[in-house]
PAROSE-957931 format. One record per residue: residue in three letters; y, z, x of N, C-alpha, C, CB in turn. Coordinates in steps of 0.02 Angstrom, whole numbers, plus 50000, padded with zeros to 5 digits. Glycine has a CB too. Layout:
N
ALAYZXYZXYZXYZX/...
This chain:
109
MET504334954949883504054960249922504614966549954503684956149981/SER504394973049977504984974649972504644980850027505374975749891/LYS505424983050078504994986150113505954994450105504604980050214/THR505534998650126505505005150097505735008250175504675007650056/LYS506255010150212506285012350269506655021050261506695006250313/VAL505975027150242506375034050243506465036150305506035039850208/GLU506935041050321507245046550351507575048750373507175048150370/GLY507475056250367507655063950324507895059250262508405070750363/GLN508575061850251508965059050203509185052150210509475062650197/ASP509045048050221509335040850223508465036350195509725038350329/VAL508725033750150508565025050118508535021750118508605021750096/VAL508245017250172508725008250163508305006250136508965002250228/GLN508294999450065507724996250062508184989850030507065000350019/PHE507524984250075507744978550067507074974050074508324977350114/ASP507434968950042507004961050040506864956750119507584954849988/ILE505884957950102505834951850175505374948750150505614954150261/LYS505164947050194504904934450190504304940550144504364924950319/PRO504284934650083503494933050060503144933250089503284928450040/VAL502474936050074501834937550114501354940750064501974942550179/SER500714933350106500234936850038499564940150075499914929649970/TYR499304942550049498784947450062498384946150015498964954450063/TRP497824944750049497114946550000496774952250037496494939449994/VAL496484955749963496414961849945495524959349912497144964949888/TYR494794964649982494584965949978494224972949948494674963550004/THR493974974149921493364980149921492804980149867493704987549911/ASP492484984549900491864988249858491714996049800491454989549916/GLY492404996249816492535003549803492235010249866492145004549726/MET492175009149898492055015849951492685009249986490965018750003/GLU492745005250047493455002450088493564997650027493374997850180/VAL494144997050062494794990350037494924989050101495644992449987/ARG494774980850104495094977750162495974972350174494474973550177/LEU496224972250202496864971850205496544963250238497384978950255/TYR496684956150217496894952650239497524951150257496704950350219/LEU497714946750322498574944550286498494936950282499414946550347/ASN497954932550296497514925850287496714923650272497594923250340/GLN497014920150236496334921550177495724917350247496454914850062/ALA495574912450316495424907650341494924911450384495964903550366/THR495424918350406495204921550475494774927950457495894923950524/ASN494554931250453493994937750475494284941850487493534937750531/TYR495364942250519495424948550553495554951650464496174949250627/HIS495644957550470495794963250414495884970850459495034963750353/THR496274971350415496554981550421496204983750376497454984850399/SER495544990050377494974991150345495314997050325494274991250380/TYR495124998750256495405006950213495025011750190495755006250149/GLU494865020150225494485022350164494555024250103494245025650174/VAL494085023250059494595023949948494255029349993494345019849826/TYR494595036049969494645042649954494805046049875495135044449998/ARG495175037649861495345039749747495285034249709496285042149712/ALA494585034149664494565028649621494355030649578494275023449634/ASP494975034949550495135035449469495805033749432495035042349449/GLY496185031249498496635027649446497255030149517496715031749340/VAL498095028049499498665027549536499055032549485498955019449550/SER499185039049525499755041549440500685036549466500005056649438/HIS500725033549400501315032049419501985033049360501205025049443/LEU502455032349371502955033149307503155029049268503485035049319/ASP502925029349200503035023349137503635021049138502945025549061/ASP503925015749090504445016549083505235021949033504305011749081/SER504445026849023505045032848978504815038849011504955034148878/GLY504755035749118504705044049126504175048449158504685046749064/ASP503665046549109503385053849110502755051349162503115057849020/LEU502345054349183501835053749253501045051349180501725065749324/THR500935042249232500355039649179500175040649239500255032449128/LEU499195039249255498965034549255498465029749254499095034549270/ALA498545021949312498635014549290497785015849359499715008049312/PRO497645013649315497005012049323496825005149416496865008049230/GLY496835010049467496705008849533496205011349582497165009949555/LEU496615010549647496345015949689496935018849752495615012449725/GLN496395023049774497215022049834496355025449913498455033249802/ALA496765023949963496335023850015496945025450088495855015550012/PHE496635026550121496895026050205496625023950267497025031550228/SER496945025550321496555022350398496975027150435496665012650427/ALA496995027950480496865030750558496935027650602496315032750575/ASN497315020150605496865015550685497635015350698496245005050682/GLY497755013950782497925018050824498535021150825497845015650871/ASN498505026850801498745034350803499515032350732499095037650914/ILE499065026950687499895025050626499245027150563500435012250620/LEU499775032050528499185035450494499435029350408499305047550488/ARG498935028150374499095024450317498835023050290499295020850314/GLN499095024350223499015025450137499295019350101499475032550105/LEU498815016650079498465012850017498615013149956497905013950009/SER499045012849909498945011849835498825004549804499565014449802/LEU498305004849773498344997749715497884997649659498154990449749/THR498374992849646498334992849550498064984549546499384994349493/GLU498074981649473498074976449482498274974849477497924974049477/ASN499354975449471499824971749497500194971549546500104971249469/GLU500224978849575500454980749628500054982549678500794984649617/LEU500534983649748499964984849823500364989249822499814979749901/VAL500524994249880500734998849878500765001649953500415001749832/LEU500934999950027500485001450089501325008550115500254991050161/THR501315010650153501535018050180501125020550222501595023350131/SER501665019150264501415020150328501835022550369501175015250354/PHE501595031750416501925035750472501515035750521502105042550458/PRO502355032650559501865029950644502175035650680502105020150697/PRO501705039350697501625043150774502525047450801501365034650846/ARG502735051250807503135054750802503815051650807502995059150838/SER503655049850745504475047250719504375052950642504585035050695/ALA505155052750644505305058650569505295052150494506485064250576/GLN505115042350522504935039850491504675038850457504905038850497/ILE504525036250377504005035250342504265025050318503955042750270/VAL503745024050320503825016050309503525012950230503335012150375/ILE503825013950171503635010150111503435003250114504135010250069/MET503205000150121502794991250077502794989650029502134989250070/ARG502994986149951502714984549891502724979149883502904986849842/ALA502484977549874502204971249850501634970049752501664969949928/THR501954963949741501484964749676501214956249680501994967549587/ALA500644959549622500344952749630500414946049585499704953949630/VAL500094941149629500414934349594500054928949582500914931549629/ALA499224930349606498694926749585498064931949591498634919849628/LYS497474928749552496934932649559496534930249586496694934849515/
């Protein structure tokens, strides 16, 4: 799992302690759980379910099966991209020029 902070022209990327997320979706909403044993989750509203754009190994822009969703709780705008192998969370805190991007790789289904 990695975390990237972007502020203006400055980009700082670092690895963070592994965290397990559980993801549930019905195609209209995505629920992201930090702990499988609890009912606490963050909900995201799906706005695109026809795939996630990404660069392939040759540098071409392609569409991978997946979905994209957003959440605007607590004055923080969050964008989620979910594919079979990867979860990307992008946070835009209020009154800040900083963007935080967290990237997680699937380890189990």
